[in-house]
Residue, then its C-alpha position, 0 to 999 in steps of 0.5 A: m217322715a216329712h214336716s209341713w206347716a199350716p197356720r194355727g187352727q187350720t187343717l193342712w191338706l197335702v195334695e199329691q199329683t200322681s202320674r207315670a212321669h219319672l226321671s231316674l239319675i245316677a251320677a259320679i264325681d271324679p277327684n278333679g270335680r268332673l261329673y258323670m251322669a246317666g238318666q232315664d225315664q224309668p226307674l233304675d234297675s240292677e242292670a242300669i247300675s251295673w252298666f254305669l259302674g262298667m262305664l266308670c271302670w272303663h273310663y278309669r281302668r288304670q285307677n281304683l274307684l271308691i264307690i259311696w252310695d246309700g243302702a238302697a236295695i238296688h245297690r245290694s241286689q244280686t246282679v250288682r253283687d255279682w258284677l262287683h265280684h267279677 
């Protein structure tokens, strides 16, 4: 749900520009505040999520990781589940 504002008595018109321009980002912050980020010009897919998790695990291979994310379907995909259980 989105909220908007318009002066009383005036109809609000929202104009959306549609295009194929896209930027997807995935990021992680380590306990020391370092930011790790990857981006691409197309939607992230399960393979991209798995790749990013793999890079984090390689970098922190001697430590446990705590992953916090929303309930997006891509996070629950079979590809990601399989990667997490390997």
